[in-house]
N, C-alpha and C positions, 0 to 999 in steps of 0.2 A: 776213255775219251774218244768220241767218234772222229775227232780231227786227226787221229792217228791212222784212220783207215786209208787204204789205197782206193780212192774213188774211181771206179772204172766200170764200163759195161762188161758183164761177165757172160761167158758162154764156153762151151766145150766141156772137157773132162773135169771131174771133181778135183778141186784144189788147184787148178791150173792158173787161176788168176787171184787166188786168195792172198790177203795180207794177214798179219798177226797183230792183234790188239793187245796192248799192255794193260793189265788189270791189276789194281791194288786190292788184294784180298783182305788186307787188314789182319788183326789178330784173330786167331781161330780159337773158339772155346770148345771145339769138338775133339775127342780123342781119336776119331777115325781119320785116317790119312786120305786126303783128296788129291788125285793126280789126273793128268790128262787134259784134253781140250775138246771144244765143241765147234764145229763149222756151221755157220749160218749164212744164208743169202737173203737179203731184204730187198723188196721191190714194192713200189706203190703204183697202182693203176688208176689214173684219173677217170677214165670212162665208167668204171664200176665202183669208184671210191673204196677200193679194196687194198688193204695191206697184206702182202703175200710174204710169208716166212717159209723159206725152204730149209728144212733140216737136212743137211747133207750127210753128216756123220760125226763120229767121235774117234779119238785116238788115245790109246794108253789109259783108259779109265781103270780105276781100281776094282778089285774083285768084290762082288756083292756078298759072296760067301768065301772068305779068305781061307778057311780050313779046307774046303773042297776045291778051291780055286775055280769057282764057277761065277759067271757073270751073264745075266740076261738083261741087257740094258734097253731102256726106252727113254724118250725125251718128252718132257712136259713143258708146254709154253703157257705163260700167263701174261696178258697185256694189262699191266697195272694202271690204276685210275679208272679202269672200266670195272665197275662194281658188280656187274652181272656175272652169274656163275658160268654163263655160256662163253666167257672170255678164255676159259681153259681149253687147251688143245693138247692132244697126245699123239705120239707116233706109235707104230707097231713095236712089238718086242722082238729084239734080235737075240737069239740064243747062243750061249757058249762062245762069246767073243768079247774082247776088250777093245776092239776096233770096229764097231758096227758101222754099216753103210745104210742110210735110209733113203735119201733123195725124195723125201715126202714133203708135200706142200700143205701148209696150214694157213688159213685165211681169216682176216678180220674185216668186217664192214665198218669203216670209220672215216669221217671227213678229214681231209688233209690238215686243216688248221688245228685239229685236236691232237695231232701226233706229237707236237712239241711238249705236251703235258704228260706224255706217256713214257713208261719204262717197260722194256720187254725183259721178263724174267724167264730164263731157260734153265731147267734143271734136269739132271740125268739120274735115273732110278734103276735099281735092280729088281726084277720081278722074281721073287722067290717062291718056295712051296707054300701052300695054304694061304695064298694071296698076301704073303709077307713082302713088304716093300722096303728097300734099303736105299737111303740117300747116298749118291755117289759124287755129287758136286753140282754147282750152279754158276751162272754168270748173269750179270745185269747189263742190259744194253739201253742206256738213256737215248731216247729218240729226239731230244731237243736239238742236238747239234747235227742230226743226220740229214744229209742232202737227199731228199726223196725223188730227185729227178731221174735217177738211173739205178739199176740194180747194183748192190754192193755185197761183196762176199768177204768174210773174215773168219779167222780162227780165234776163239776166245778161251783163255785158260780157265779151267774149272776151279772154283773156290768153295770154301766152307759156307754153310747156310747163313744168310743174312737175316736180321730181324724183320718181321713183317707187321705192319699196323693192322688193327682190327678190321679196317675196311678193305684190306688187301694191298694197300700201298706200302712202299718201303719206308721204314722208320728213318728219318733223317738224323744223322749223328752230329748233333750240335755241341760244340765245345763249350764247357762252362768256364766262366771267368770271374775273377774278383778284381774290382777296381778300388785302388787305395791311393792315398796321398801321405807322404812322409815329411816330417819336419824335425830337424835336430836343433835343440836349443839348450840353454843352461838348465841344470837340474834344479828341482825344488827341494825343500827339506824332505828328509826321509819320511815316507807316509805308508799307510796300510794298503795303498792301491796296487803295489807291486811287491813281489817276493824275489829275493836273490838267493842263489844257492852256490856254495863253494868259496865264498870270500866275504869278509866284513868290510863294508864300504862306508865312506863318509860322503859329505856333500861337496867338499872343495874340489875343484878341477874336474868335476864330472858333468855329464850331459844327460839330457832327457830326449828320448826318441818318441815322438807322437805319431801314431798310426791312425789315420782317419779312414774308416771303412765307408767308402762312397756307394758301394752296391755290389751285389752278386747277380750275375746273369746266367740264364740257361741251366740253372741247377735243377736236375730232375727231382721232383717232389712226389713222394708216394702218398697214397690216399690217407694213411694213418699218421702223416707228419703234421705236427701242430704248427701254428703260426708264431710260436714263441721260440725263436732261434737265438743261439749265442755264438759269439766269435771268441775263441780262446787263442792267445798268442804265446809263443815261446821263442825267445831270442838266444841262440847259442853263440857265445863269443869265442874269440880266437884261442883262449886257453882252456876251453871246455866249460867255462862258467855259464850257467843258464839263468836267464831272467824271465820269469813268468809274468804276464800282464794280468790286470784285473779281468774278471769275467763280466761281460756286458749282457744283460737280459732285456727282453722286450724291444724288438726292432734293431738288433745288432747289425742287421744287413741293410739298414736304411741310412740316409744321410746323417751326418754329424756324430755318429757313433765313433768313439775313440778308444784306443788302447794306449796305455802309457808305460814306458820302460825307463826307469830312473837308474842313476848311478853307473853311467857308462863312460868309459874312457875312449879317446879317439883311437888309440892303438888297438883296443879290443874290437872296435867297430870296423876297422879296416879289413878284418877277415871274420865275418859273422854270417849266420844263417837265420833268417826270420821265417818261422812257420806259423801259418794262420789256419786254424781249423774251424769249420762251421758245424755246430751241433744242434740237434733238435731237443729242446727242453720241454718236458711235459710233467705236470704235477702227479700224474697217475703212474709214473715210472720212477724207480729208485735211482736209475742212472740215465744220463743223457745219451743220445744216439748220434754217432758221427754221420754227417751228410757229405762232407768233402773237405779237402785241404789244399792250400796254396803255399808255395815256397819261393822265397827270394834269397838267392845265394850271392853274397857280395863278390865272390871270385868270378862267378859266371856273368854277373850283371855288368861289371866293368865300369865304363865312364859314367853312366847314370847314377851309380852308387857313389862314385867319387864326387859328383856334383852335390849330392845330399850332404856329404861331409864338409865340403868347402863352402857351399852357399847356405849357411845356417840361418835359422829363423825364417825360412821360406818353404812353401809347400812344393813338393815334387810328386808328380803323378806317375803311377805304375799300373799296368794291367797284367795280372798274373793268371796263368792257366790254373784251373781248379780241377783237381783229381777227385772224382766223386766216390762216395762210399769207402773212404779210407778208414783204417783202424786208428784208434787213438794213439797219438804220439806223446801224450802226457801221462805220466804215472804219478 
């Protein structure tokens, strides 16, 4: 977040007026350890409509060749949203150092009003033998919040590689959600729409939990995913008893799709966990493919869940985070 920058006019020796930017690197899928930080100075010149990026240097970057403890680092800059190949810039290679000093200026011709839509991606690489390149870390600098009135200098912690869109832009990490409504009411006669495991139940004194699937948002869909999705539900009660809902096909993620759980006592519902899985169902496959799962834990939900138990025969809305590409929870 550029609001964390110490905004000031910079001059003098390297690092004398630098601030440190806090960067959320997120979860890393890479086995390579990324360490160190990169110092950048940004300035915009109105007379020439030029963004000037000064790569000052790095500190404590990891070895490109850990076995030989060698590091020949260079920095590559890419101005994202600029689709032209010319938007890539590189510094020179500094040999046998993990604390390289560059003080090299890289420039971009761009109108000021276009800066807010840009993100600066700066990555550090090791130049190995036979033109072998090893990734050492990167940082993303969103220019939307940057005040381009004066030069700004900051140290950026290096992170693992982020996903990149085909056009060169950063893939936005949008959280998937499942929107549901719950209603607790009197149970109906025992029917085939649900299965219970671990106990023989009757209909007297028991309740039905109706789960209305209102929609799923931001679920990443692969090219080979069919439009025939199911929602499967499993309700684990306080004593370990599990109740499986019916399986809904054809539009299970659209309005009015319902899952029904019968034969539930209030004492069991006070401490329960509801798991809802979204599956891709295709007639060409012998098994359904999991797309994501949502979870509602009565112990963690607190007051909203107590409202469901107390205000019966009324709908109560919930928005649950959807974890994508989960393995099946149902056996």
